[in-house]
C-alpha positions in Angstrom: 14.5 9.7 -12.5 16.3 10.2 -16.0 16.0 13.2 -17.9 14.0 12.8 -21.1 16.1 12.5 -24.0 13.4 13.6 -26.8 11.6 16.8 -27.2 8.4 15.1 -27.2 5.4 16.2 -24.8 4.7 14.1 -21.9 2.4 11.3 -22.9 -0.7 10.5 -20.8 -2.2 7.1 -20.1 -5.7 7.1 -18.5 -6.9 4.0 -16.8 -10.9 3.6 -16.4 -13.0 0.9 -15.0 -16.5 -0.4 -15.8 -19.2 -2.7 -14.8 -18.0 -3.2 -10.9 -15.5 -2.0 -8.6 -12.7 -3.9 -7.3 -11.6 -5.2 -10.8 -8.0 -4.2 -10.3 -7.4 -1.0 -12.0 -4.6 -0.2 -9.7 -2.8 -3.2 -10.4 -3.4 -2.6 -14.2 -2.0 0.8 -14.0 0.9 -0.3 -11.9 1.7 -3.2 -14.3 1.8 -1.1 -17.3 4.0 1.4 -15.3 6.5 -1.6 -14.7 6.6 -2.3 -18.3 7.3 1.2 -19.3 10.0 1.5 -16.6 11.7 -1.6 -17.6 11.7 -0.2 -21.3 13.7 2.7 -19.9 10.8 5.3 -19.8 10.5 7.8 -17.0 7.2 7.3 -15.5 5.0 8.9 -12.8 1.6 7.6 -11.7 -1.5 9.0 -9.8 -5.1 8.1 -8.8 -8.1 10.5 -9.0 -10.6 9.4 -6.5 -14.3 10.5 -6.9 -15.2 10.4 -3.2 -15.8 13.5 -1.3 -13.7 12.8 1.5 -10.3 15.0 1.4 -8.3 11.8 1.9 -8.7 8.3 3.4 -7.1 9.3 6.7 -10.1 9.4 8.6 -12.2 6.6 6.8 -13.1 3.4 8.2 -10.6 0.5 6.9 -13.6 -1.8 6.6 -15.0 0.4 4.0 -11.7 1.4 2.1 -8.9 -0.7 3.1 -5.7 0.4 4.3 -4.5 4.1 4.5 -1.1 4.2 2.8 1.2 7.1 3.7 3.9 8.5 1.3 7.3 10.0 2.1 5.9 13.5 2.2 3.2 12.7 4.9 0.1 12.2 2.6 -2.6 9.7 3.6 -3.6 8.0 0.5 -5.6 5.3 -1.2 -4.1 1.9 -1.0 -3.5 1.9 -4.8 -0.5 4.1 -4.2 1.1 1.0 -2.3 0.7 -1.1 -5.5 2.1 1.7 -7.5 5.2 2.1 -5.1 5.8 -1.8 -5.2 5.5 -2.2 -8.8 7.5 0.9 -9.9 9.9 0.7 -7.1 9.6 4.5 -6.7 8.1 6.8 -4.1 4.8 8.7 -4.7 3.7 12.2 -3.4 0.8 14.1 -2.5 0.5 14.9 -6.1 0.0 11.3 -6.9 -3.6 11.2 -5.4 -6.5 13.8 -5.7 -10.0 13.3 -4.3 -13.2 15.2 -5.3 -12.9 16.6 -1.7 -9.7 18.0 -2.4 -10.6 19.3 -5.8 -13.9 21.0 -4.4 -12.0 22.2 -1.3 -9.5 24.2 -3.6 -12.1 25.6 -5.9 -14.1 26.7 -2.8 -10.9 28.3 -1.2 -10.2 30.2 -4.4 -13.9 31.4 -4.7 -13.8 32.7 -0.9 -10.5 34.6 -1.9 -12.0 36.1 -4.9 -10.0 34.5 -7.5 -12.8 33.9 -9.9 -13.8 37.9 -9.8 -17.3 37.3 -8.6 -18.3 34.8 -11.5 -20.5 31.9 -10.9 -18.5 28.9 -9.9 -19.5 25.7 -11.7 -18.5 22.0 -12.3 -17.8 23.1 -15.8 -15.4 24.7 -16.2 -14.1 25.3 -12.7 -14.2 21.8 -11.0 -12.9 20.3 -14.4 -10.1 22.8 -14.7 -9.0 22.0 -11.3 -8.9 18.2 -12.2 -6.7 19.0 -15.3 -4.5 21.0 -13.2 -4.0 17.9 -11.0 -3.1 15.8 -14.0 -0.7 18.4 -15.5 1.3 18.7 -12.0 3.0 15.3 -12.7 3.8 16.2 -16.5 7.4 17.8 -15.7 10.1 18.1 -18.2 11.7 14.9 -16.8 8.7 12.5 -17.3 7.9 10.5 -20.4 4.6 9.1 -19.3 2.0 10.0 -17.0 -0.4 7.2 -15.8 -3.5 8.3 -14.2 -6.1 5.9 -12.8 -9.6 7.2 -12.3 -11.3 5.6 -9.2 -14.8 4.4 -9.4 -16.7 2.9 -12.3 -17.8 4.7 -15.5 -21.4 6.0 -15.2 -21.1 7.0 -11.5 -22.7 10.4 -10.8 -19.7 11.6 -8.8 -17.0 10.5 -11.3 -18.5 12.3 -14.3 -16.6 15.4 -13.7 -13.3 13.5 -13.7 -14.3 11.8 -17.0 -15.4 15.2 -18.6 -11.8 16.5 -17.6 -10.2 13.6 -19.2 -12.3 14.2 -22.3 -11.3 18.0 -22.5 -7.7 17.1 -21.5 -7.2 14.8 -24.6 -8.7 17.5 -26.7 -6.2 20.2 -25.4 -2.9 18.1 -25.4 -3.8 16.3 -28.6 -5.2 12.9 -29.3 -1.7 11.8 -30.4 -0.4 12.3 -26.7 -3.3 10.3 -24.8 -4.3 6.9 -24.6 -7.0 5.3 -22.6 -7.0 1.8 -21.1 -10.5 0.6 -20.2 -10.8 -2.3 -17.4 -14.1 -4.4 -17.9 -15.2 -7.4 -16.2 -16.1 -10.5 -18.6 -18.4 -12.7 -16.4 -18.8 -16.4 -16.9 -22.4 -17.6 -16.2 -22.1 -20.9 -14.8 -25.6 -22.1 -15.5 -25.5 -21.3 -19.1 -21.6 -22.3 -19.3 -21.0 -19.2 -21.5 -18.9 -16.1 -21.1 -20.9 -13.0 -21.5 -19.5 -9.8 -23.2 -22.6 -7.4 -22.9 -21.5 -5.9 -19.3 -18.2 -4.7 -21.0 -20.1 -3.5 -24.0 -22.5 -1.3 -21.9 -19.5 0.0 -20.0 -17.8 1.1 -23.2 -21.2 2.6 -24.2 -21.2 4.7 -21.1 -17.7 5.9 -22.2 -19.1 6.6 -25.6 -21.9 8.9 -24.2 -19.2 11.0 -22.2 -17.2 11.4 -25.3 -14.6 9.0 -24.9 -13.5 5.8 -26.7 -11.1 3.2 -25.1 -7.6 2.5 -27.1 -7.2 -0.8 -25.2 -9.9 -3.1 -23.6 -8.5 -4.9 -20.4 -10.6 -7.8 -19.8 -10.7 -9.0 -16.4 -12.0 -12.7 -16.5 -11.7 -16.0 -14.7 -11.7 -18.0 -18.0 -9.7 -17.6 -21.1 -11.2 -15.7 -24.0 -11.2 -17.5 -27.4 -10.9 -15.7 -30.8 -14.5 -15.4 -31.3 -15.1 -13.7 -28.1 -12.3 -11.2 -28.4 -13.5 -10.6 -32.0 -16.9 -9.7 -30.6 -15.4 -7.3 -27.8 -13.4 -5.8 -30.6 -16.2 -5.2 -32.9 -18.8 -3.9 -30.2 -16.2 -2.0 -28.1 -14.7 -0.2 -31.2 -11.0 -1.3 -30.4 -8.6 -3.3 -32.6 -8.5 -7.0 -32.2 -4.9 -7.0 -30.8 -5.9 -4.3 -28.2 -8.2 -6.6 -26.5 -6.1 -7.8 -23.6 -7.0 -10.7 -21.4 -6.3 -10.2 -17.9 -7.1 -13.5 -16.3 -6.7 -14.2 -12.5 -3.1 -15.2 -11.7 -2.3 -18.2 -9.9 0.6 -17.2 -7.5 1.0 -13.3 -6.9 -0.3 -10.1 -8.5 3.3 -9.5 -9.7 2.6 -11.8 -12.6 0.3 -9.4 -14.4 3.2 -7.5 -16.3 4.2 -10.7 -17.6 0.7 -11.5 -18.9 0.6 -8.0 -20.6 4.0 -8.7 -22.0 3.1 -11.9 -23.8 0.2 -10.2 -25.4 2.6 -7.4 -26.6 0.7 -4.6 -24.8 3.8 -2.6 -24.3 4.5 -2.4 -28.0 0.9 -1.5 -28.8 1.1 1.3 -26.2 4.1 2.9 -27.1 3.0 2.8 -30.9 -0.3 4.3 -30.0 1.6 7.2 -27.9 4.2 7.9 -30.5 7.1 6.5 -28.3 10.2 5.2 -29.7 10.2 1.4 -29.7 12.7 -0.1 -26.8 13.5 -3.7 -25.4 11.6 -4.4 -22.3 14.1 -5.8 -19.9 12.4 -8.3 -17.5 15.1 -10.3 -16.4 15.3 -9.1 -12.5 11.4 -9.4 -12.7 11.3 -12.8 -14.0 13.8 -13.8 -11.5 11.7 -12.7 -8.7 8.7 -14.7 -10.1 10.6 -17.9 -10.3 11.4 -17.3 -6.6 7.6 -16.9 -6.0 6.5 -19.9 -7.9 9.2 -22.4 -6.7 9.2 -22.0 -2.9 11.5 -24.4 -0.9 9.0 -24.4 2.1 6.4 -22.6 3.8 6.2 -20.5 6.9 3.1 -19.7 8.9 2.9 -16.2 10.0 0.0 -14.8 12.5 -1.5 -11.4 11.5 -3.2 -10.2 14.5 -5.4 -7.1 14.3 -9.0 -5.6 14.5 -9.7 -5.3 10.9 -8.9 -8.8 9.8 -12.1 -9.4 8.0 -11.3 -7.1 5.5 -8.9 -8.3 2.8 -7.3 -5.0 2.0 -7.3 -3.5 5.6 -3.5 -4.5 6.2 -2.7 -4.8 2.4 0.9 -3.4 2.9 1.7 -5.5 5.8 0.6 -8.9 4.1 2.6 -7.8 0.8 5.8 -7.2 3.0 5.2 -10.5 4.6 5.3 -12.1 1.2 8.1 -10.0 0.1 10.3 -11.2 3.0 9.2 -14.9 2.6 10.1 -14.7 -1.0 13.5 -13.3 -0.2 14.1 -16.3 1.7 12.8 -18.8 -1.1 9.9 -19.4 1.0 6.0 -19.2 0.7 4.2 -17.2 3.5 0.9 -18.7 5.0 -0.6 -15.8 6.7 -2.9 -16.8 9.2 -5.4 -13.8 9.9 -6.7 -13.6 13.6 -9.1 -11.2 15.2 -7.4 -10.0 18.2 -11.0 -10.2 20.1 -10.9 -13.8 19.5 -7.9 -14.2 21.9 -9.9 -12.4 24.8 -12.1 -13.7 27.4 -12.6 -17.4 28.7 -11.4 -18.9 25.2 -8.5 -21.3 24.5 -6.6 -18.6 22.8 -3.3 -20.5 22.8 -4.6 -23.0 20.6 -5.1 -20.5 18.0 -1.5 -19.3 17.8 0.6 -22.3 19.1 1.5 -23.5 15.7 2.6 -20.2 14.1 6.2 -19.6 13.2 6.1 -15.8 13.7 3.6 -13.1 14.6 3.1 -9.6 13.5 0.8 -7.1 15.3 0.1 -4.1 13.0 -0.9 -0.6 13.4 -4.4 0.5 14.4 -6.4 2.7 16.9 -9.0 2.3 19.6 -9.4 -0.2 22.5 -11.1 -3.1 20.8 -9.0 -6.3 20.6 -6.2 -4.4 22.6 -6.2 -7.1 25.4 -6.1 -9.9 22.7 -3.0 -8.4 21.3 -1.1 -8.4 24.7 -1.9 -11.9 25.1 -0.4 -12.7 21.8 2.6 -10.7 22.5 3.3 -12.3 25.9 3.2 -15.6 24.3 5.7 -14.6 21.9 7.9 -13.0 24.5 7.8 -16.2 26.8 7.9 -18.8 24.2 10.7 -17.5 22.0 8.3 -17.1 19.0 9.6 -14.4 16.6 7.6 -11.2 16.9 7.5 -7.9 14.9 5.2 -5.1 16.2 4.3 -2.1 13.9 3.1 1.4 15.4 0.3 0.2 17.9 2.1 -3.1 17.8 5.1 -1.6 19.5 3.0 0.4 22.0 1.2 -2.8 22.9 4.4 -4.7 23.4 5.7 -1.7 25.8 2.5 -2.3 27.9 2.7 -5.9 27.9 6.3 -5.7 29.2 5.3 -3.0 31.7 2.6 -5.3 33.1 4.1 -8.6 33.0 7.9 -8.1 33.3 8.0 -4.9 35.4 4.8 -5.9 37.3 3.5 -2.1 37.1 -0.2 -2.7 37.8 -2.5 -0.6 35.7 0.2 0.0 33.0 -1.5 1.0 29.7 -1.7 3.6 27.0 -3.5 7.0 27.5 -5.4 6.0 24.3 -7.0 3.2 26.1 -7.4 4.8 29.4 -7.3 8.7 30.2 -5.6 8.8 33.3 -3.8 5.4 34.0 -1.8 4.7 37.1 1.2 4.0 34.8 1.0 5.8 31.3 3.5 3.7 29.4 2.3 5.3 26.1 1.4 9.0 26.0 0.2 11.6 23.5 2.8 13.3 21.8 3.5 16.7 22.9 2.9 18.2 19.4 -0.5 16.3 19.3 -2.1 17.9 22.5 -3.7 20.9 20.9 -4.8 19.1 17.9 -8.7 19.3 17.1 -9.0 18.2 13.4 -8.4 14.5 12.9 -7.5 14.5 9.1 -3.9 14.9 8.2 -2.8 16.0 11.8 -0.7 12.9 13.0 2.9 12.7 12.8 3.0 11.7 9.2 5.6 10.7 6.5 9.2 10.0 6.7 11.5 10.6 9.6 15.1 9.6 10.3 15.9 6.9 12.9 19.3 6.6 14.5 20.4 3.0 15.2 22.2 3.3 18.6 23.1 -0.4 19.2 25.6 -1.8 16.7 25.3 -5.4 17.9 21.6 -5.6 18.1 19.4 -7.7 15.7 17.9 -4.4 14.7 21.1 -3.0 13.4 22.0 -6.4 11.8 18.9 -6.5 9.9 19.3 -3.0 8.4 23.2 -3.7 7.3 24.8 -2.1 10.4 24.0 1.2 9.1 23.8 4.3 11.5 20.8 6.0 10.1 17.6 4.9 8.4 14.4 6.6 7.4 11.0 5.1 8.0 7.3 6.2 7.5 4.9 7.2 10.5 1.3 7.6 11.2 0.7 8.1 15.1 -0.1 10.5 17.7 1.2 8.3 20.7 4.7 7.6 21.9 6.6 5.8 24.6 6.8 7.4 27.8 10.5 8.3 28.3 10.0 8.2 32.2 9.9 4.5 32.1 12.8 3.9 29.8 15.5 3.2 32.7 13.1 0.3 34.2 12.7 -1.2 30.7 16.5 -1.3 30.1 17.2 -2.7 33.4 14.8 -5.6 32.7 16.3 -6.6 29.4 14.5 -4.2 26.9 16.9 -2.5 24.5 15.9 0.7 22.6 17.7 0.4 19.4 16.3 3.0 17.2 15.7 6.7 18.3 14.6 9.8 16.6 16.8 12.6 17.8 15.5 15.9 16.4 18.3 18.1 18.0 21.6 16.3 18.2 22.9 19.1 20.7 20.1 17.5 23.1 20.1 13.9 22.3 18.0 13.1 25.7 15.1 14.7 23.8 14.3 11.9 21.6 11.5 9.5 20.6 11.6 5.7 20.8 11.6 4.5 17.3 12.7 0.9 17.7 12.9 -1.5 20.9 14.3 -5.0 20.9 14.1 -7.6 23.5 17.5 -9.0 24.7 18.2 -12.7 24.5 15.2 -13.5 22.5 15.4 -15.2 18.9 13.8 -12.0 17.4 11.4 -9.4 19.3 11.5 -6.3 17.6 8.8 -3.5 17.6 8.9 -0.2 15.8 6.8 2.8 16.0 7.1 3.4 12.5 5.3 1.6 9.3 8.1 -0.3 7.5 5.7 -2.1 5.4 5.0 1.2 3.4 8.8 0.9 2.0 8.8 -2.9 1.0 8.7 -4.3 -2.5 8.9 -7.8 -4.1 12.5 -6.9 -5.5 13.5 -5.2 -2.3 11.9 -6.9 0.9 11.9 -4.7 4.0 14.9 -5.6 6.2 12.9 -5.9 9.5 10.4 -8.3 7.8 13.1 -10.1 6.2 14.8 -10.7 9.4 11.5 -11.7 11.1 11.0 -14.6 8.5 14.8 -15.5 8.7 14.6 -15.9 12.5 11.3 -18.0 12.2 12.5 -20.2 9.5 15.8 -20.8 11.5 13.9 -22.0 14.4 11.7 -24.2 12.3 14.4 -25.8 10.6 16.2 -26.4 13.8 13.1 -27.9 15.5 12.5 -30.0 12.4 15.9 -31.4 12.4 16.1 -32.0 16.1 12.9 -34.0 15.9 14.1 -36.0 12.9 17.1 -36.9 15.1 
């Protein structure tokens, strides 16, 4: 991150939301960040979440979507994934704070006597801690800090955060703070009309708190004519040019910065914050979008997991698949399959026989485990390109042990406490762990690539060392490694904590010999993929799948 060239204080942009959740505040914040970065400004971004969980690590994906893991091992909200993918820079634990974290910190200080016996209250103690969370990113090398406030305006649990923002604006000066409010503008089909009243009411809630938006970001499925925009400007107390239309995008969320640029939001924003005007260089971003909008073909990729019915449960995985497809000028048709649907007395092969590639993502628990085994066996035997992530690697190891090595009863100790053949075992460092939250092997670890001629090494560009993020408690049992290798499974990536004792390693990546592409990793490479830099393993998967597709198609034509 470049050093600030001016002596100006760090500027702050807050993004709030009203009416309903899931409006796209995270995409809005990330898109604004992309514009600022393309203007040459140094940007940091964070999210404040009002829920009382300390972090999403122990939350059900059906309720909250995926858990995104940062380099430093923080388990965070999925919006941080959007931040990283849009801004192409890593976030840290300072990029996310929840009510649970804030209250926990205040209580710890109270127990330690830091408040000198005073009465601890929401105001000023909780709000002061929230303000400190905002300030932590405002270092000397940062021009703008973008802070997304989770939830919707008017939520009881969100009031301390809104009050903290009000106080913060007063303390750092009105000229150094801007507020973007994302509001829903519904279209009533029966009446054939767009309604502005919900947006007006959400802004009214902001006013009650003592905040007035500088920009009204209007989420809508229909275009807003001049009359609607004038009405919104008048009753929401913003300038006409600061009413920004954010319609649903036809191809990908990465089109949103372009929509903002066309409405001159970037110019208005830096004027509001008193920053020097700069050109916004979107050439690389525009090229990426042209590839997205004009694919030469479609590739069908199966995603087989246990949380498939929740759109955001595997958000980073689906994004990484898309990025890889775009990298080959293709469009990915992602076929979501519940792993349980492949179990029992069903025609399960019919569900996957037309897929060009299959990905089994991470997860926990026994539900759907046997269905994943069936899909992996099909990939191995039929030459279908396969990529396993975390549990997807562990499941691939169990499948190989059962069906190639013929080890009856082979499984993971996560699925069965004392199996005959424990192929996957609890990590040594996890055996005394009691608390669930934040206790797994988390964050970025080095991985040594040990076979230079492997598809793994080729995918990574024949480097010797890569770094990938992790979130797991279990590992491959090294006692079975010789048997696997004799039967054709190659271990292409290892974590070697002590070079003096390379035998004491963890298996990070394994690859099936003489297969078009059968690679499984203990890591979560999806967390480091972006639309301008697809992750190497995902890109190699799509490349192998399309090569087979093209060869088959040409053969059939001949």
